[in-house]
N, C-alpha and C positions, 0 to 999 in steps of 0.2 A: 522440567516441564511434564514428563510422564507422571511423576508423583502428583503434581497439581491436577492433572486431568483425572487421575484415579480418584482423588478426593472429591472433585466436582461432579463426576459422572457415575462413579461406582459407589461411593460412600456418602450418602446423604448425611448432613450434619444434624445430630440429635441433641436437643437440649438435655441438660443433666437430669431433669425430672420428667422428661417426656416419655410416656409409656410406649412400649413396643406394640405395634399392630402388624399383623400379617395379612396379606391379600393375595393368596395363592389361587389362581384360577382352577387348579386341580389339586385341592388339599390332599395330603398324603403324608406318610412317614418316610423321610429320606434317610438312607444309610449311605455314608460317604467314607471313602478310604483313599489315602495317598501316602507315598513314601516321603519321609522327612528330607532325605537326600535329594529328591527331585524338586521339592518345594523350594528349598533354600540351598543354592550351590555353595554357600559358605560352610555348610554342615560337614563335620569331620568325624572319623572313627577314632576311638580311643581304646585300642586293643589292650593296653596296659591295665585297664579296668574292665576288660571283657565287654566293651561297648562297641559293637560293630554294626554294619548295615546288612550283613548277610551271614546266616548260620546254616550249615549243612545244605548249602545250595538254595536256600530259600530266603526271601527278604526278611530282615529282622528290624527294619526301621519303619514299618507301616504304622500309620496313625489313623484313628477312627473317629467319626463324628456322626451325630444323628439329631434330627429334629422332627417333630410331628406338627405340620401346619394345620391339622384338623383341630388342634387343641389351643385354647386361648393362651398366649405366651405370658410368662411371668417376667420376662426381661432379665433372666438370670442365666449365666453360663456355668455349667459344672465342668471343672477340669479334673479328670480322674488320673491319679498317679500310679496306676498299676496296669497289668495287662488288660486288654479290652474285656469288658463284662457285658455281653449282650443282654442278659437278664436285667442287670441294673439299668442300662441305658434305655431299655424299653419302658421301664417304670419312670425314669426321670422324664422322658418325653411325654408320658401320660400325665405328668404333673404340670406340663407346660414349660419344662426346662430344656434349653439347648445343652448338648453334652459333647465333650471331646476327650479323647485319650491320646496323649502325646508320647513320642519316643524321645527321651532326653537322657543325658549321661548319668544314669542311676546305677550302672553296673559295679560301681565302687564297693557296694555293700558286701559282695562276695569276697573281697580282698581285705576290707577293714572291719566289717560289721561283726565278725565273730572272733576277732583277736582279743587278747587280754587288754583290759582297760588301761590306757596310759594315765599319767598324772593329770593331764588336762581333762577336767570333767565336762568340757564342752567340745571335745575332739570330734565326735561323730556329728554333732550339731553343726560344726563349721563346714564339714564336708557336705552335709545335706544342703546347707545354705548356698554353697558354691554350685552344687548341682542344680539347684532351683533357679539361681539368679545368673550364673555365668560370670560372677564377680569373684575376686580373689579373697576368699575368707579362710582358706585352708592351705597349709604348707605341704600337704602330702598328695594333693591332686592339682591338676591344671586344666580346668574346664572353662573354655572361652564362652562368651555370650551366645554365639549361634547354637551351641550345644546344650545350653541350660534350658530349664523348663519354661521360663518366662518368654524367651525369644522364640522357642519352638512353638509355643502356644500362639503367640502373636502372628508368626508367619503362617501357621495353619489356619487361623481365623481369617486372615487376609485372603488366603487361597479359597476358603469356603465362601467368602463374600462374593467372589467372582464366579465360582463354580456352581453355587447353589443360591442364587439371588432370592429364591422363594423363601428361604430361611432368614433373610435379612441379618446375616451374621455381623454386618458392619455396625450394628447397634452396640457391639461390645468393643469397638475401637474408638479411641479418643478423637476429638474433632480435628486435631492436627495430623492424624494418621500415623502417629509415631509409637503408639503403645496400646495395650489393652486397657479397658476400663475395669480396673481391679475391684472397684466398688460394686460391680455387677457380676462378680465371679464367686462361685462356691467352690472352694478347693477341697478335694476329697481323695481318699485312698483307703487301702486296706493294708494292715501290717506295716511293712517297710514304707509303703506309700502313705499311710495315714500318719506315720511319724514325720515324714518329710512335709506333709501338708501342714501339720501343727507347727513345725519349725519355721516354715515359710510364712505362716500367718502371724508369727511373732514379729517378723521383719516387715511384712507388707500387709496393710489393712485390706481385708477382703470382706465380702458380704457375709460369708458363713464358712465354717470348717466342719466337715463331717468325717469322723475318724472311726473306721470299722476295724475291729480287732487291733486296737492300738490306742495311743502311741507307745513305743518301746523306748530304746536308749535308757535302760533302767539304771545304768551307772553314771548317768549324766545329770546336769542340773539346769540345762538351758530351758527346761519346761517352766522354771520359775522366773525367767527373765521378764522385764516389762514387755507388754504386747501391743503392737500397732493395731491389731484386731481386738475389739473389746471381748472380754472373756465370756460374756453371755452368748456369743456367737459361735462357740465351740460345742459340738455335739458328739458324744461317743456311745458306741454300742459294742458289747463283747459277750462271749459265752463264758460261763463260770468254770468250765472244764478246760478252756484254752490255757496253755502253759503260761501265756502272758498274764492271765488273771491269777492263776494259782501261784505264780511267782511274784505277785504284787507289782508287776510292771505297769499294768493299766491303771489300777486304782491310784498308784503313786503319781503317774503322769497327770491324771485327772485332778488330783488334789493340788499338785504344784501349779497346774494351769488355773486354779482358782474356781473350779466348777462346783465346789461344795457351797459356794455362795448362791447357787441358783437351784438348789433342791437336793434331795437325798439320792442315793443309789437306788434305782427302782428296777425290780424284776418285772419285765413286761408280760411274763406268764401269769402274773397275779394281779396286775394293775391295768386298768383300761386306759386308752388314750383320753386326755393328753398326758398321761403318765406323771401327774403332779407338776407338769411344766418343767421337769428337771432336764439336765443336760447329760446325765449319767445313766445309761440303760444297760441292763444285763438280761440274759436268758439262761435258763437251765433246761431248755428243750432237749428231748431225748435224742442223743447222737450215738447211742449204743456204747457209751463210755470211751469213744474215740476222740482223743485230744486234737488230732489233726483235723478231723471233720468239724469239731467244735470251733476251731480257728476259722475255717472257711465258711461255716454255716451262716454267719451274719451278713454275707453278701449273697444276693439272689443267684442261685445256681444249683448244681447237682448235690451239693452238700447240705443245702438248706432243708429245714424240717417241714414236712407237710402234714396236714390233718387227714382224717379218714377219707375225706372226699378228694384228696389229691391236691389241695390248695396250700400254698406256702402260708405258714402261720404268722409270719412277721410282715405281712403286707402293710399293715397300719404303722408298724415301727419305721419302716423305710420311708413312708410318706411323711411321718412326723419329723424324722431326722433332716429331711431336705426342704420341708415347707413350713414347719411350725414357726409362728411369728417370734422373732428373736426378743421382742420386748415383753413377751409373756414368760415369766420366770417363776420358778418354785421358791419355797421358803428356804432361806439359808440354813445349813446344818453344820454341826460341829465336825471337826476333822475326824476321819475314820481311824480310831485307835488300833484297829486290827491290820492296818496297812503300813508296812515297813517302808519308810521314806529313804533311809540311808542304807541302801543295799550294798554299797561299797564296803561298809564296815560292819554289816550284819554278821554276827558270828554263826548264826544258824538260820537255815531257811525254814519258813513256816511249813 
């Protein structure tokens, strides 16, 4: 009965093609935060993979969300798979996008992500998929549904629908109230998070995938698996001094994902928007030769490069990645001969 009342009075039923409209009497940008363990009592810690609710006396399971009701909504929800990025969320909201960052069982990477590659060339991909879905895909981790990204996101959006009715977060919930509307979701992340975003999109069809400084898993082949999300909906951006680019991790993943079918690799420092409508963007912006800064610079923040006036130089790139029409694509190009695809058996690194 409680569930039925929630559906009737809290979650208006939206038709599949009905546009989202906001009617906030006091339009503003809302910043919301809650602990995953408080939202869902089923949530559990997994200390064996360093996934806990508290670290050094401080909450470690906080989740963040934001929406700007002053901006016409696109009816899309960005789910960010890394630590909260205030700079990114501010821009996403300015594009008319809702955004959340969820705490899910991703701590496994510290235990398995740097180990020698096993014989199974989809080993890490299986762990990523289990962490994302809470379903049994891997033999080395046990992550139940309430601790996977999908359920954590669903529970958080339900909480937001009640706590922030001005944002009309219920638009992203199915009419039966049982799941998120994944066709209205942009899944995104940086580095480890962008890799999981890509693996998840292979399994679950989403509106778009935005991969910043990624994907990696350079010794795996899941990137070439059939994709539930059409390949023209994957967008990537990396810096050429990033170790993942120098080591062919990113170009390899992009190629296996089929992104060469939608345009060449474009240096955004030399080509203006819409960047030949491609899906593969790079930059060589000045990061003082620092590879670590190069890695982080593609996400809005302290590592990002600014112009002489103090403005981030990649503002149009970020807008493109999250809003460029997916049906507008570039001209297919040949495979990149300089990108090593078989890194397992490569005898020498470029």
